[in-house]
Legacy VTK file of the C-alpha trace (Angstrom):
# vtk DataFile Version 3.0
C-alpha trace
ASCII
DATASET POLYDATA
POINTS 58 float
-26.476 21.160 -11.473
-22.881 21.151 -12.832
-21.577 21.288 -9.268
-23.545 17.998 -8.432
-21.969 16.342 -11.358
-18.505 17.235 -10.410
-19.116 16.200 -6.681
-20.595 12.774 -7.899
-17.648 12.153 -10.095
-15.100 13.255 -7.349
-17.044 11.004 -4.966
-16.757 7.958 -7.039
-13.131 8.708 -7.732
-12.412 8.888 -4.037
-14.220 5.615 -3.455
-12.280 3.825 -6.132
-8.970 5.060 -4.534
-10.266 3.842 -1.056
-10.983 0.462 -2.431
-7.879 0.364 -4.222
-5.729 1.295 -1.245
-7.767 -1.021 1.483
-8.369 -4.145 -0.500
-6.076 -4.366 -3.560
-2.663 -3.079 -2.467
-2.144 -5.111 0.757
-2.935 -8.355 -1.313
-0.542 -7.278 -4.015
2.262 -6.502 -1.491
1.855 -9.978 0.050
1.811 -11.559 -3.424
4.916 -9.744 -4.541
6.516 -10.324 -1.125
6.954 -6.595 -0.292
7.805 -6.059 3.351
4.657 -5.237 5.309
6.035 -1.940 6.556
6.432 -0.666 3.151
2.856 -1.697 2.225
1.535 0.111 5.309
3.550 3.260 4.479
2.026 3.299 1.040
-1.464 2.837 2.425
-1.010 5.682 5.077
0.127 7.770 2.125
-2.995 6.959 0.055
-5.361 7.584 3.028
-3.594 11.074 3.591
-4.274 11.924 -0.023
-7.924 10.800 0.207
-8.407 12.884 3.517
-6.987 15.805 1.688
-9.261 15.383 -1.232
-12.369 15.166 1.188
-11.115 18.179 2.918
-11.176 20.239 -0.261
-14.699 19.045 -1.009
-16.067 20.251 2.306
LINES 1 59
58 0 1 2 3 4 5 6 7 8 9 10 11 12 13 14 15 16 17 18 19 20 21 22 23 24 25 26 27 28 29 30 31 32 33 34 35 36 37 38 39 40 41 42 43 44 45 46 47 48 49 50 51 52 53 54 55 56 57
């Protein structure tokens, strides 16, 4: 049962990172006037980190 709790917490943390990276950062970059390429690089970096976290879970 402790593994299930840790998995649940990690899963929700990964979802929060995904929501942050997909929905919030692009809008923040546009509002701040950041170049689109920099925002895309930041998003790709976050997706890479998310994929690495998911690999560790599996």
